[in-house]
Each structure stands twice: as C-alpha cells, then as structure tokens.
PyMOL commands that place a pseudoatom at each C-alpha (Angstrom):
pseudoatom trace, name=CA, resn=MET, resi=1, chain=A, elem=C, hetatm=0, pos=[-10.056, -16.620, -110.622]
pseudoatom trace, name=CA, resn=ALA, resi=2, chain=A, elem=C, hetatm=0, pos=[-11.002, -19.952, -109.092]
pseudoatom trace, name=CA, resn=THR, resi=3, chain=A, elem=C, hetatm=0, pos=[-11.049, -21.013, -105.506]
pseudoatom trace, name=CA, resn=ILE, resi=4, chain=A, elem=C, hetatm=0, pos=[-9.417, -24.061, -104.005]
pseudoatom trace, name=CA, resn=THR, resi=5, chain=A, elem=C, hetatm=0, pos=[-10.864, -24.862, -100.626]
pseudoatom trace, name=CA, resn=ARG, resi=6, chain=A, elem=C, hetatm=0, pos=[-8.991, -26.516, -97.817]
pseudoatom trace, name=CA, resn=THR, resi=7, chain=A, elem=C, hetatm=0, pos=[-11.704, -27.132, -95.236]
pseudoatom trace, name=CA, resn=ALA, resi=8, chain=A, elem=C, hetatm=0, pos=[-14.989, -28.977, -95.147]
pseudoatom trace, name=CA, resn=PRO, resi=9, chain=A, elem=C, hetatm=0, pos=[-17.832, -28.432, -92.728]
pseudoatom trace, name=CA, resn=VAL, resi=10, chain=A, elem=C, hetatm=0, pos=[-17.288, -30.106, -89.371]
pseudoatom trace, name=CA, resn=GLY, resi=11, chain=A, elem=C, hetatm=0, pos=[-20.062, -32.334, -88.108]
pseudoatom trace, name=CA, resn=ASN, resi=12, chain=A, elem=C, hetatm=0, pos=[-23.045, -33.440, -90.165]
pseudoatom trace, name=CA, resn=GLY, resi=13, chain=A, elem=C, hetatm=0, pos=[-21.436, -36.883, -90.571]
pseudoatom trace, name=CA, resn=PHE, resi=14, chain=A, elem=C, hetatm=0, pos=[-18.298, -35.606, -92.277]
pseudoatom trace, name=CA, resn=ARG, resi=15, chain=A, elem=C, hetatm=0, pos=[-14.839, -36.868, -91.443]
pseudoatom trace, name=CA, resn=GLY, resi=16, chain=A, elem=C, hetatm=0, pos=[-13.979, -34.338, -88.742]
pseudoatom trace, name=CA, resn=GLY, resi=17, chain=A, elem=C, hetatm=0, pos=[-13.169, -31.332, -90.935]
pseudoatom trace, name=CA, resn=ILE, resi=18, chain=A, elem=C, hetatm=0, pos=[-11.041, -33.233, -93.454]
pseudoatom trace, name=CA, resn=ASP, resi=19, chain=A, elem=C, hetatm=0, pos=[-10.101, -31.158, -96.482]
pseudoatom trace, name=CA, resn=VAL, resi=20, chain=A, elem=C, hetatm=0, pos=[-12.342, -31.381, -99.527]
pseudoatom trace, name=CA, resn=ARG, resi=21, chain=A, elem=C, hetatm=0, pos=[-9.836, -31.193, -102.347]
pseudoatom trace, name=CA, resn=VAL, resi=22, chain=A, elem=C, hetatm=0, pos=[-11.777, -29.508, -105.127]
pseudoatom trace, name=CA, resn=SER, resi=23, chain=A, elem=C, hetatm=0, pos=[-11.264, -26.565, -107.447]
pseudoatom trace, name=CA, resn=LEU, resi=24, chain=A, elem=C, hetatm=0, pos=[-14.032, -24.863, -109.361]
pseudoatom trace, name=CA, resn=ARG, resi=25, chain=A, elem=C, hetatm=0, pos=[-13.884, -22.116, -111.945]
pseudoatom trace, name=CA, resn=ASP, resi=26, chain=A, elem=C, hetatm=0, pos=[-15.931, -19.028, -111.159]
pseudoatom trace, name=CA, resn=ASP, resi=27, chain=A, elem=C, hetatm=0, pos=[-17.724, -19.445, -114.492]
pseudoatom trace, name=CA, resn=ALA, resi=28, chain=A, elem=C, hetatm=0, pos=[-18.317, -23.180, -114.016]
pseudoatom trace, name=CA, resn=GLY, resi=29, chain=A, elem=C, hetatm=0, pos=[-21.121, -24.529, -116.122]
pseudoatom trace, name=CA, resn=ASP, resi=30, chain=A, elem=C, hetatm=0, pos=[-20.930, -22.006, -118.935]
pseudoatom trace, name=CA, resn=GLY, resi=31, chain=A, elem=C, hetatm=0, pos=[-19.418, -24.524, -121.397]
pseudoatom trace, name=CA, resn=SER, resi=32, chain=A, elem=C, hetatm=0, pos=[-16.340, -22.433, -122.195]
pseudoatom trace, name=CA, resn=SER, resi=33, chain=A, elem=C, hetatm=0, pos=[-13.767, -24.996, -121.049]
pseudoatom trace, name=CA, resn=PRO, resi=34, chain=A, elem=C, hetatm=0, pos=[-13.368, -28.771, -121.247]
pseudoatom trace, name=CA, resn=PHE, resi=35, chain=A, elem=C, hetatm=0, pos=[-13.172, -28.852, -117.425]
pseudoatom trace, name=CA, resn=ASP, resi=36, chain=A, elem=C, hetatm=0, pos=[-14.869, -26.606, -114.916]
pseudoatom trace, name=CA, resn=GLY, resi=37, chain=A, elem=C, hetatm=0, pos=[-12.539, -27.687, -112.158]
pseudoatom trace, name=CA, resn=ALA, resi=38, chain=A, elem=C, hetatm=0, pos=[-11.082, -30.787, -110.570]
pseudoatom trace, name=CA, resn=TRP, resi=39, chain=A, elem=C, hetatm=0, pos=[-11.779, -33.098, -107.666]
pseudoatom trace, name=CA, resn=PHE, resi=40, chain=A, elem=C, hetatm=0, pos=[-9.118, -35.046, -105.774]
pseudoatom trace, name=CA, resn=PRO, resi=41, chain=A, elem=C, hetatm=0, pos=[-11.014, -37.611, -103.638]
pseudoatom trace, name=CA, resn=ARG, resi=42, chain=A, elem=C, hetatm=0, pos=[-9.244, -39.680, -101.012]
pseudoatom trace, name=CA, resn=SER, resi=43, chain=A, elem=C, hetatm=0, pos=[-10.889, -42.966, -102.047]
pseudoatom trace, name=CA, resn=ARG, resi=44, chain=A, elem=C, hetatm=0, pos=[-13.119, -44.502, -104.699]
pseudoatom trace, name=CA, resn=ASP, resi=45, chain=A, elem=C, hetatm=0, pos=[-16.008, -44.854, -102.246]
pseudoatom trace, name=CA, resn=LEU, resi=46, chain=A, elem=C, hetatm=0, pos=[-18.681, -42.407, -103.411]
pseudoatom trace, name=CA, resn=ALA, resi=47, chain=A, elem=C, hetatm=0, pos=[-20.835, -43.086, -100.355]
pseudoatom trace, name=CA, resn=VAL, resi=48, chain=A, elem=C, hetatm=0, pos=[-18.075, -41.438, -98.283]
pseudoatom trace, name=CA, resn=GLU, resi=49, chain=A, elem=C, hetatm=0, pos=[-16.619, -38.916, -100.740]
pseudoatom trace, name=CA, resn=LEU, resi=50, chain=A, elem=C, hetatm=0, pos=[-19.716, -37.563, -102.472]
pseudoatom trace, name=CA, resn=PRO, resi=51, chain=A, elem=C, hetatm=0, pos=[-21.573, -36.044, -99.474]
pseudoatom trace, name=CA, resn=GLU, resi=52, chain=A, elem=C, hetatm=0, pos=[-18.495, -33.977, -98.631]
pseudoatom trace, name=CA, resn=LEU, resi=53, chain=A, elem=C, hetatm=0, pos=[-18.048, -32.810, -102.219]
pseudoatom trace, name=CA, resn=ILE, resi=54, chain=A, elem=C, hetatm=0, pos=[-21.711, -31.831, -102.541]
pseudoatom trace, name=CA, resn=ALA, resi=55, chain=A, elem=C, hetatm=0, pos=[-21.670, -29.984, -99.206]
pseudoatom trace, name=CA, resn=GLU, resi=56, chain=A, elem=C, hetatm=0, pos=[-18.547, -28.052, -100.227]
pseudoatom trace, name=CA, resn=LEU, resi=57, chain=A, elem=C, hetatm=0, pos=[-19.979, -27.122, -103.618]
pseudoatom trace, name=CA, resn=GLU, resi=58, chain=A, elem=C, hetatm=0, pos=[-23.194, -25.972, -101.968]
pseudoatom trace, name=CA, resn=ARG, resi=59, chain=A, elem=C, hetatm=0, pos=[-21.112, -23.737, -99.680]
pseudoatom trace, name=CA, resn=ARG, resi=60, chain=A, elem=C, hetatm=0, pos=[-19.792, -22.164, -102.896]
pseudoatom trace, name=CA, resn=GLY, resi=61, chain=A, elem=C, hetatm=0, pos=[-23.267, -21.606, -104.299]
pseudoatom trace, name=CA, resn=VAL, resi=62, chain=A, elem=C, hetatm=0, pos=[-23.539, -24.697, -106.532]
pseudoatom trace, name=CA, resn=ARG, resi=63, chain=A, elem=C, hetatm=0, pos=[-26.595, -26.690, -105.451]
pseudoatom trace, name=CA, resn=VAL, resi=64, chain=A, elem=C, hetatm=0, pos=[-25.908, -30.039, -107.131]
pseudoatom trace, name=CA, resn=GLU, resi=65, chain=A, elem=C, hetatm=0, pos=[-29.042, -31.903, -108.204]
pseudoatom trace, name=CA, resn=ARG, resi=66, chain=A, elem=C, hetatm=0, pos=[-27.470, -34.756, -110.183]
pseudoatom trace, name=CA, resn=PHE, resi=67, chain=A, elem=C, hetatm=0, pos=[-24.041, -36.382, -110.130]
pseudoatom trace, name=CA, resn=THR, resi=68, chain=A, elem=C, hetatm=0, pos=[-22.908, -38.815, -112.834]
pseudoatom trace, name=CA, resn=TYR, resi=69, chain=A, elem=C, hetatm=0, pos=[-19.758, -40.901, -112.874]
pseudoatom trace, name=CA, resn=ALA, resi=70, chain=A, elem=C, hetatm=0, pos=[-17.969, -43.769, -114.600]
pseudoatom trace, name=CA, resn=LEU, resi=71, chain=A, elem=C, hetatm=0, pos=[-19.482, -46.916, -113.171]
pseudoatom trace, name=CA, resn=ASP, resi=72, chain=A, elem=C, hetatm=0, pos=[-16.357, -49.095, -113.282]
pseudoatom trace, name=CA, resn=PHE, resi=73, chain=A, elem=C, hetatm=0, pos=[-14.073, -46.505, -111.615]
pseudoatom trace, name=CA, resn=TRP, resi=74, chain=A, elem=C, hetatm=0, pos=[-15.985, -46.167, -108.324]
pseudoatom trace, name=CA, resn=GLN, resi=75, chain=A, elem=C, hetatm=0, pos=[-17.435, -48.444, -105.686]
pseudoatom trace, name=CA, resn=PRO, resi=76, chain=A, elem=C, hetatm=0, pos=[-21.220, -48.735, -106.065]
pseudoatom trace, name=CA, resn=ALA, resi=77, chain=A, elem=C, hetatm=0, pos=[-23.144, -45.675, -104.859]
pseudoatom trace, name=CA, resn=PRO, resi=78, chain=A, elem=C, hetatm=0, pos=[-26.787, -45.249, -103.908]
pseudoatom trace, name=CA, resn=ARG, resi=79, chain=A, elem=C, hetatm=0, pos=[-29.033, -43.904, -106.687]
pseudoatom trace, name=CA, resn=LYS, resi=80, chain=A, elem=C, hetatm=0, pos=[-30.236, -41.171, -104.336]
pseudoatom trace, name=CA, resn=LEU, resi=81, chain=A, elem=C, hetatm=0, pos=[-28.125, -39.530, -101.692]
pseudoatom trace, name=CA, resn=VAL, resi=82, chain=A, elem=C, hetatm=0, pos=[-29.423, -37.258, -98.934]
pseudoatom trace, name=CA, resn=VAL, resi=83, chain=A, elem=C, hetatm=0, pos=[-27.111, -34.311, -98.255]
pseudoatom trace, name=CA, resn=ALA, resi=84, chain=A, elem=C, hetatm=0, pos=[-28.145, -31.349, -96.096]
pseudoatom trace, name=CA, resn=ASP, resi=85, chain=A, elem=C, hetatm=0, pos=[-31.803, -32.496, -95.998]
pseudoatom trace, name=CA, resn=ARG, resi=86, chain=A, elem=C, hetatm=0, pos=[-32.192, -32.762, -99.758]
pseudoatom trace, name=CA, resn=VAL, resi=87, chain=A, elem=C, hetatm=0, pos=[-31.864, -35.528, -102.323]
pseudoatom trace, name=CA, resn=VAL, resi=88, chain=A, elem=C, hetatm=0, pos=[-29.106, -35.649, -104.940]
pseudoatom trace, name=CA, resn=ARG, resi=89, chain=A, elem=C, hetatm=0, pos=[-29.586, -38.214, -107.693]
pseudoatom trace, name=CA, resn=THR, resi=90, chain=A, elem=C, hetatm=0, pos=[-26.569, -40.205, -108.843]
pseudoatom trace, name=CA, resn=GLY, resi=91, chain=A, elem=C, hetatm=0, pos=[-26.005, -42.251, -111.943]
pseudoatom trace, name=CA, resn=GLY, resi=92, chain=A, elem=C, hetatm=0, pos=[-23.181, -44.459, -113.076]
pseudoatom trace, name=CA, resn=PHE, resi=93, chain=A, elem=C, hetatm=0, pos=[-22.453, -45.116, -116.731]
pseudoatom trace, name=CA, resn=ARG, resi=94, chain=A, elem=C, hetatm=0, pos=[-19.932, -47.422, -118.353]
pseudoatom trace, name=CA, resn=SER, resi=95, chain=A, elem=C, hetatm=0, pos=[-19.609, -45.057, -121.313]
pseudoatom trace, name=CA, resn=MET, resi=96, chain=A, elem=C, hetatm=0, pos=[-18.218, -42.158, -119.253]
pseudoatom trace, name=CA, resn=ASP, resi=97, chain=A, elem=C, hetatm=0, pos=[-14.522, -41.311, -119.046]
pseudoatom trace, name=CA, resn=PRO, resi=98, chain=A, elem=C, hetatm=0, pos=[-13.343, -42.661, -115.666]
pseudoatom trace, name=CA, resn=GLN, resi=99, chain=A, elem=C, hetatm=0, pos=[-11.426, -39.452, -114.987]
pseudoatom trace, name=CA, resn=VAL, resi=100, chain=A, elem=C, hetatm=0, pos=[-14.440, -37.140, -115.299]
pseudoatom trace, name=CA, resn=VAL, resi=101, chain=A, elem=C, hetatm=0, pos=[-17.557, -36.640, -113.181]
pseudoatom trace, name=CA, resn=CYS, resi=102, chain=A, elem=C, hetatm=0, pos=[-20.501, -34.490, -114.197]
pseudoatom trace, name=CA, resn=LEU, resi=103, chain=A, elem=C, hetatm=0, pos=[-22.604, -32.258, -111.965]
pseudoatom trace, name=CA, resn=THR, resi=104, chain=A, elem=C, hetatm=0, pos=[-25.861, -30.581, -112.938]
pseudoatom trace, name=CA, resn=TRP, resi=105, chain=A, elem=C, hetatm=0, pos=[-27.775, -27.881, -111.108]
pseudoatom trace, name=CA, resn=ALA, resi=106, chain=A, elem=C, hetatm=0, pos=[-30.299, -25.078, -111.697]
pseudoatom trace, name=CA, resn=GLY, resi=107, chain=A, elem=C, hetatm=0, pos=[-32.923, -27.540, -112.913]
pseudoatom trace, name=CA, resn=GLY, resi=108, chain=A, elem=C, hetatm=0, pos=[-30.459, -29.134, -115.329]
pseudoatom trace, name=CA, resn=ALA, resi=109, chain=A, elem=C, hetatm=0, pos=[-29.661, -25.816, -117.025]
pseudoatom trace, name=CA, resn=ARG, resi=110, chain=A, elem=C, hetatm=0, pos=[-26.087, -25.758, -115.700]
pseudoatom trace, name=CA, resn=ARG, resi=111, chain=A, elem=C, hetatm=0, pos=[-23.562, -28.558, -116.067]
pseudoatom trace, name=CA, resn=ALA, resi=112, chain=A, elem=C, hetatm=0, pos=[-19.966, -28.822, -114.902]
pseudoatom trace, name=CA, resn=ASP, resi=113, chain=A, elem=C, hetatm=0, pos=[-17.421, -31.484, -115.762]
pseudoatom trace, name=CA, resn=LEU, resi=114, chain=A, elem=C, hetatm=0, pos=[-14.773, -32.033, -113.109]
pseudoatom trace, name=CA, resn=LEU, resi=115, chain=A, elem=C, hetatm=0, pos=[-11.532, -33.822, -113.819]
pseudoatom trace, name=CA, resn=VAL, resi=116, chain=A, elem=C, hetatm=0, pos=[-11.036, -36.590, -111.247]
pseudoatom trace, name=CA, resn=VAL, resi=117, chain=A, elem=C, hetatm=0, pos=[-7.521, -36.799, -109.904]
pseudoatom trace, name=CA, resn=PRO, resi=118, chain=A, elem=C, hetatm=0, pos=[-7.135, -40.499, -109.004]
pseudoatom trace, name=CA, resn=PRO, resi=119, chain=A, elem=C, hetatm=0, pos=[-6.989, -40.968, -105.207]
pseudoatom trace, name=CA, resn=GLU, resi=120, chain=A, elem=C, hetatm=0, pos=[-3.625, -42.742, -105.414]
pseudoatom trace, name=CA, resn=THR, resi=121, chain=A, elem=C, hetatm=0, pos=[-1.990, -39.679, -107.041]
pseudoatom trace, name=CA, resn=ASP, resi=122, chain=A, elem=C, hetatm=0, pos=[0.731, -37.988, -105.017]
pseudoatom trace, name=CA, resn=VAL, resi=123, chain=A, elem=C, hetatm=0, pos=[-0.330, -34.782, -103.254]
pseudoatom trace, name=CA, resn=LEU, resi=124, chain=A, elem=C, hetatm=0, pos=[1.914, -32.429, -105.253]
pseudoatom trace, name=CA, resn=THR, resi=125, chain=A, elem=C, hetatm=0, pos=[0.594, -33.679, -108.603]
pseudoatom trace, name=CA, resn=GLY, resi=126, chain=A, elem=C, hetatm=0, pos=[-2.962, -33.539, -107.260]
pseudoatom trace, name=CA, resn=ALA, resi=127, chain=A, elem=C, hetatm=0, pos=[-2.544, -29.928, -106.138]
pseudoatom trace, name=CA, resn=ARG, resi=128, chain=A, elem=C, hetatm=0, pos=[-1.117, -28.992, -109.540]
pseudoatom trace, name=CA, resn=ALA, resi=129, chain=A, elem=C, hetatm=0, pos=[-4.056, -30.649, -111.309]
pseudoatom trace, name=CA, resn=LEU, resi=130, chain=A, elem=C, hetatm=0, pos=[-6.525, -28.754, -109.097]
pseudoatom trace, name=CA, resn=ARG, resi=131, chain=A, elem=C, hetatm=0, pos=[-4.873, -25.479, -110.139]
pseudoatom trace, name=CA, resn=LEU, resi=132, chain=A, elem=C, hetatm=0, pos=[-4.530, -26.390, -113.814]
pseudoatom trace, name=CA, resn=CYS, resi=133, chain=A, elem=C, hetatm=0, pos=[-8.223, -27.168, -114.192]
pseudoatom trace, name=CA, resn=THR, resi=134, chain=A, elem=C, hetatm=0, pos=[-9.185, -23.622, -113.311]
pseudoatom trace, name=CA, resn=ARG, resi=135, chain=A, elem=C, hetatm=0, pos=[-7.292, -22.181, -116.299]
pseudoatom trace, name=CA, resn=ARG, resi=136, chain=A, elem=C, hetatm=0, pos=[-8.516, -21.569, -119.810]
pseudoatom trace, name=CA, resn=GLY, resi=137, chain=A, elem=C, hetatm=0, pos=[-7.021, -23.335, -122.806]
pseudoatom trace, name=CA, resn=LEU, resi=138, chain=A, elem=C, hetatm=0, pos=[-6.784, -26.789, -121.279]
pseudoatom trace, name=CA, resn=PRO, resi=139, chain=A, elem=C, hetatm=0, pos=[-6.507, -29.853, -123.489]
pseudoatom trace, name=CA, resn=ARG, resi=140, chain=A, elem=C, hetatm=0, pos=[-9.728, -31.867, -123.678]
pseudoatom trace, name=CA, resn=SER, resi=141, chain=A, elem=C, hetatm=0, pos=[-8.043, -35.058, -122.524]
pseudoatom trace, name=CA, resn=PRO, resi=142, chain=A, elem=C, hetatm=0, pos=[-7.919, -35.755, -118.774]
pseudoatom trace, name=CA, resn=GLN, resi=143, chain=A, elem=C, hetatm=0, pos=[-4.762, -37.788, -119.380]
pseudoatom trace, name=CA, resn=MET, resi=144, chain=A, elem=C, hetatm=0, pos=[-3.015, -34.767, -120.912]
pseudoatom trace, name=CA, resn=VAL, resi=145, chain=A, elem=C, hetatm=0, pos=[-4.016, -32.501, -118.018]
pseudoatom trace, name=CA, resn=LEU, resi=146, chain=A, elem=C, hetatm=0, pos=[-2.738, -35.047, -115.488]
pseudoatom trace, name=CA, resn=ALA, resi=147, chain=A, elem=C, hetatm=0, pos=[0.479, -35.467, -117.485]
pseudoatom trace, name=CA, resn=ALA, resi=148, chain=A, elem=C, hetatm=0, pos=[0.980, -31.698, -117.381]
pseudoatom trace, name=CA, resn=ALA, resi=149, chain=A, elem=C, hetatm=0, pos=[0.397, -31.764, -113.621]
pseudoatom trace, name=CA, resn=ARG, resi=150, chain=A, elem=C, hetatm=0, pos=[3.008, -34.515, -113.239]
pseudoatom trace, name=CA, resn=SER, resi=151, chain=A, elem=C, hetatm=0, pos=[5.642, -32.704, -115.274]
pseudoatom trace, name=CA, resn=THR, resi=152, chain=A, elem=C, hetatm=0, pos=[8.139, -30.616, -113.443]
pseudoatom trace, name=CA, resn=PRO, resi=153, chain=A, elem=C, hetatm=0, pos=[10.124, -27.925, -115.169]
pseudoatom trace, name=CA, resn=LEU, resi=154, chain=A, elem=C, hetatm=0, pos=[13.754, -28.733, -115.743]
pseudoatom trace, name=CA, resn=PRO, resi=155, chain=A, elem=C, hetatm=0, pos=[16.042, -26.742, -113.489]
pseudoatom trace, name=CA, resn=GLN, resi=156, chain=A, elem=C, hetatm=0, pos=[17.540, -23.786, -115.267]
pseudoatom trace, name=CA, resn=VAL, resi=157, chain=A, elem=C, hetatm=0, pos=[21.256, -23.818, -114.568]
pseudoatom trace, name=CA, resn=PRO, resi=158, chain=A, elem=C, hetatm=0, pos=[23.204, -20.933, -116.006]
pseudoatom trace, name=CA, resn=ALA, resi=159, chain=A, elem=C, hetatm=0, pos=[26.022, -21.939, -118.305]
pseudoatom trace, name=CA, resn=MET, resi=160, chain=A, elem=C, hetatm=0, pos=[29.474, -21.477, -116.841]
pseudoatom trace, name=CA, resn=PRO, resi=161, chain=A, elem=C, hetatm=0, pos=[31.573, -19.000, -118.745]
pseudoatom trace, name=CA, resn=ARG, resi=162, chain=A, elem=C, hetatm=0, pos=[34.387, -20.685, -120.613]
pseudoatom trace, name=CA, resn=ALA, resi=163, chain=A, elem=C, hetatm=0, pos=[37.877, -19.888, -119.616]
pseudoatom trace, name=CA, resn=VAL, resi=164, chain=A, elem=C, hetatm=0, pos=[39.832, -18.413, -122.430]
for i in range(1, 164): cmd.bond("trace and resi %d" % i, "trace and resi %d" % (i + 1))
show_as sticks, trace
zoom trace
C-alpha cells in the first residue's frame, strides 16, 4: 500500500509546513509499473517546489540523487540544488513527456517515474490522481491516468417500479 503525505517539514526554508502533495508506491523503482507515484506541485517553479519534494521523499527513505524533467513545462531550475546539506543534480530535456518527472537514487540503480498532476488541476482530480498512481495495472499514458482521475462515476439511481 502506498502513502500519501499531507505535511512537509517546517523550517529549513520551506513554505511554513505547506502540504507536499505526493504519492509513492512502496515498491517504487522496481520497474513493475508505468508510474511509481504522482506529484501535484502548486506551481511550475522547480526552485520552489523541488526542495520540498526531495525533502519529503528523503523522509520516506528515498534519497534522490538526480531529478529530470521536461524542459518546456517548468520554469528554469538550477543544475545543482542543495537540499538538506547535499547536492541533487537536475536536468531538463525537451524529449521528456511534460507530465512525467524521473528520480534516481541508490547510485543510479533505482529509478522512479512520477506522474505530474498539472498545478492548475482542481484539488479533487489531483487527489484522485495521487491515489490512482499507487495502483497496479495503470495505463502507460499520463493523459489516460489524468482522464480517469477526472471521471466521476454516474450516479446509480434505482429504477422506479412501473405501476401496473
């Protein structure tokens, strides 16, 4: 079962305990699913969002060493970012899907792909996407996962018995 966290560390330059909206599968990085979780940032500014994400993942035991992202989807980020007294390398690529970020750790032996829920997404859809990305059997397309998160089941109204 995956964990969805609601609190970030207070202090250390973070935005006063603001929630880090991220989900991560317990077996993240084993390659068994198209997504190892999801991230729902509040903006497209990696200089603000990324330190909080990395700190939260480290709290969960994932010591991110490298973070890659779609260059055209985010505001420019520094190539090296210092979080908790260590350096995390970042890299932006135009060839990456804008709705996926990639994390590597354990000397590059482990890799996790997180679906990015666009910051402008409504909170309910974002929460659904965070939950969906922790399940097995997901479609490989980020667009399909987000579409599933947006869909709401039709209300089930029992049929009225017909008068005879």
